[in-house]
C-alpha positions as CSV (number, residue, x, y, z in Angstrom):
1,M,0.0,0.0,0.0
2,P,1.5,3.4,-0.9
3,E,2.2,5.8,1.9
4,R,-0.1,8.7,2.1
5,P,1.4,12.1,2.9
6,L,0.4,13.6,6.2
7,R,-1.6,16.8,5.8
8,E,-2.8,19.3,8.3
9,V,-6.4,20.2,8.5
10,T,-8.4,22.4,10.9
11,T,-11.2,21.2,13.2
12,V,-13.7,22.5,10.7
13,D,-12.1,20.2,8.1
14,L,-12.8,17.2,10.4
15,R,-16.5,17.6,9.6
16,G,-15.7,17.2,5.9
17,E,-14.9,14.1,3.9
18,L,-11.5,12.8,5.0
19,P,-9.9,9.4,4.6
20,F,-10.8,8.4,8.2
21,P,-13.9,8.3,10.4
22,D,-14.7,11.3,12.7
23,P,-12.8,11.1,16.0
24,V,-14.7,9.6,18.9
25,A,-12.3,10.5,21.6
26,V,-9.8,13.3,22.3
27,L,-6.7,13.2,24.4
28,S,-5.3,16.3,26.0
29,L,-1.6,16.5,25.2
30,R,-1.2,18.8,28.2
31,D,-2.0,15.9,30.5
32,C,-1.1,13.0,28.3
33,Q,0.9,10.1,29.9
34,I,2.3,7.2,27.9
35,Y,2.9,3.7,29.2
36,R,4.3,0.6,27.6
37,A,2.8,-2.7,28.7
38,V,2.4,-6.3,27.4
39,D,-0.7,-8.3,26.8
40,D,-1.4,-11.9,28.0
41,D,0.6,-13.2,25.1
42,G,3.6,-11.0,25.9
43,Q,3.0,-8.7,22.9
44,P,3.7,-5.0,23.3
45,I,0.9,-2.5,24.1
46,L,1.1,1.3,24.1
47,V,-1.3,3.0,26.5
48,L,-2.0,6.7,26.1
49,T,-4.1,8.5,28.8
50,D,-4.9,12.1,29.8
51,G,-6.6,10.9,33.0
52,V,-10.1,11.0,31.4
53,T,-9.7,9.1,28.2
54,T,-7.4,6.1,27.7
55,V,-6.4,4.5,24.4
56,A,-4.5,1.2,24.1
57,L,-2.7,0.4,20.9
58,E,-2.3,-3.3,20.4
59,C,-1.1,-5.7,17.8
60,G,-4.6,-7.2,17.2
61,L,-5.8,-10.8,16.9
62,K,-3.2,-11.7,14.3
63,G,-0.4,-10.7,16.6
64,L,3.0,-9.4,15.5
65,S,3.4,-9.2,11.8
66,P,5.2,-7.1,9.2
67,E,2.1,-5.0,8.9
68,V,2.1,-4.2,12.6
69,V,5.8,-3.3,12.4
70,A,5.1,-1.0,9.5
71,A,2.1,0.5,11.2
72,A,4.1,1.2,14.4
73,G,6.7,3.0,12.2
74,R,4.0,5.1,10.5
75,L,2.7,6.0,13.9
76,A,6.2,7.0,15.1
77,E,6.8,9.1,12.0
78,G,3.4,10.8,12.3
79,V,4.0,11.6,16.0
80,D,7.4,13.0,15.2
81,D,5.9,15.2,12.4
82,F,3.2,16.3,14.7
83,S,5.7,17.2,17.4
84,R,7.6,19.4,14.9
85,S,4.4,21.2,13.8
86,V,3.5,21.8,17.5
87,R,7.0,23.2,18.2
88,V,6.7,25.5,15.1
89,A,3.2,26.7,16.1
90,A,4.3,27.3,19.7
91,T,7.3,29.4,18.5
92,A,5.1,31.4,16.2
93,H,2.5,31.9,19.0
94,R,5.2,33.3,21.4
95,G,6.5,35.3,18.5
């Protein structure tokens, strides 16, 4: 599957037609904590929580696979890109 470029949208855009469903939960980055855990089969889990909402990222029923490894890499790249855009926006905001 070809990689799709990340693109930034506004909250107004989230009501439009995008290649993903509308978000059903929001995590506050201000209070976000990240934990690594393992499931009953010893497979890694990533837990994100802001104290109100908690999300667990798991390998799924098929377990560890090349697709899961690739997805974890996409997630890491997306978070890194997001971190850079937050840093730029924060610098411009203090401006």
